[in-house]
N, C-alpha and C positions, 0 to 999 in steps of 0.2 A: 294666199300673200303667208310669207315668213317669218318668222317671230323674231325679231335685235334683241341681243342679249352686247354684253360688254363684253371685247377679247382680253384676256388675259395672256400677258410676259411673263415672263418669270428670265430670270437670266442674271450673267456673276462676272463680270471683266476681272483680267488680273492685268491693275492700274502697272507693278514694277515687278516688270520680271527680269530684270538685271539684274536687281540686289542678292545678295547672298542669302540662302536661308537661311531658316534660324530654325534650329530644330532641338525644340520642350526636352530634354535625358533625367531634370531634378524640381525639386519644387523652388531650386534657387532662382537658378537664367528662365520661371515663370515669373519668382517676384520683382525679379532686376527689369524684365521689360515691360513691366508693369508698373512700372516705378520711374521706371523715362515715359511711359507713358500716360501717366496720369500727374492731372494739374497741381502741383505744388502753392497755389494758392487756394486753392479749396479741399483740399482731402483733409484739412479739420476743423474747413465745415459743415459741410454736408456730406451727409452717406449718397451713393453711387454704387454703380450694378456693371460690369464688363463683361464680358463675357469674351478671352477670346480664342477663338479658330483655326482647328487644326484636322491636317488629311493623315492617312493612315498612317506614315512613315514620323507620324509630330511634326509635321514645319507647319509652320505660326505663319494662317493664310488670310488672318485679319487677325483684329480685336476692334470689338464694337460694343457701344455706350447706349446698356439698354434702361437706365435709366438715374433720372438725380432722385435728389429726395429731398430730407430736411434735416434736421441735425439725427436725430434716431430713428433710422428708415427708409427704406426705398423700398417703394414697390417694381414685383415684377410678374410681367404679363407673357405664360409662356407660352402662351398662339405670338406674341412675337417673340420672341426666343427661335422659338423653333420659325418661328416663318424666314429667322435670321438664318440660321442651321439649316433650315434644308435649304432655302435656294443660293447656297457655297457651297455645297453639296460638303460638304463639314465632318468629319466622320468619330474625329474629337474633341473633350470641348473643355476650356477650364473656367472655372467660371472663381471670380472676385467682389468683393464689395469691401470698400472701408468703412471705419470705423473710429468718427470723427475726435470722440471721448480717448481715441489710443489705444484703449483695451482690447487685448486677443483673444476675447476668453469671443468664442460664440453663442450668440444668444440661445434658445428653446424656438424661436420666429427662424434662422440661421439656419438648422438643426435641421426642420422638418419641412424647410425650405429644397435644401439641399435633396435631401431622399425626395422629396415629388418630382423636382428633375429628374434623378438618377430612373427613376419608378417609366415617368416619361419616355424621358432616350431611350433607356433598353426597348419598348418596343419598337422602335427606328433605327437600333443595333449602332446605336450612336453612346464611344463610350462620355463617361466626366469621369476623368484624369485625375479633378481635384478640386478641389475651394479655397482659393485664400478669401482672408482678411490683413486688409494695409493696415496700417496706425499711419501717421502723419510724421513720427517719430524714427521710422525708415526701416518697422523693421513689418514680421507677418507672422499667420498664424494656416498650417495648412493642413485641411478634412486629411488629407491622403501618408504625407509623412506623423497625423495622431492615427490614422488605424478607424475613421469614422465613414475613409470609403470604403 
C-alpha cells in the first residue's frame, strides 16, 4: 500500500504581458510607484508592509501587500515574505511600509527587521535594493539613500 500525501504546486503567472515594463533606477521612482498603489484613505490610519518584486534588470514584477497592522506597527512574517519572493522567482526586492504618524525616522524595530530580511535574502542571492518609509504627507525615507543598506 502506498502512502498518500498532498501534492504541492508552485506557479506564477504574468497577467499583464502587454504593459510597458517599469524599471526602478532610483528611490524616487519606487516611492512614486508605491504611493500610486497605496490606499490614500488608510495611509494615515494604520501601518501596512508591502514589497516590490523585481527581476535581474530591476523591472517590476509586481507589488505584494504582506501585512496590515495597527496604528504603531505591523507584523512581518519572513516565511510568508520569502514564499512570495521564491514563488515569483524575484531576484530583487524593495521593502516598504508607512508611518501613519508622518514621522520618517526609522525605528529600532524598522532597522532590525531590515537587517534580518537582508541577511535571510543574502543566503538566497536575493538583493534588498531599498526599504522605504512612506508618510501620509507624500514624502518618504529611503534606507539606501541614507546608506543604511
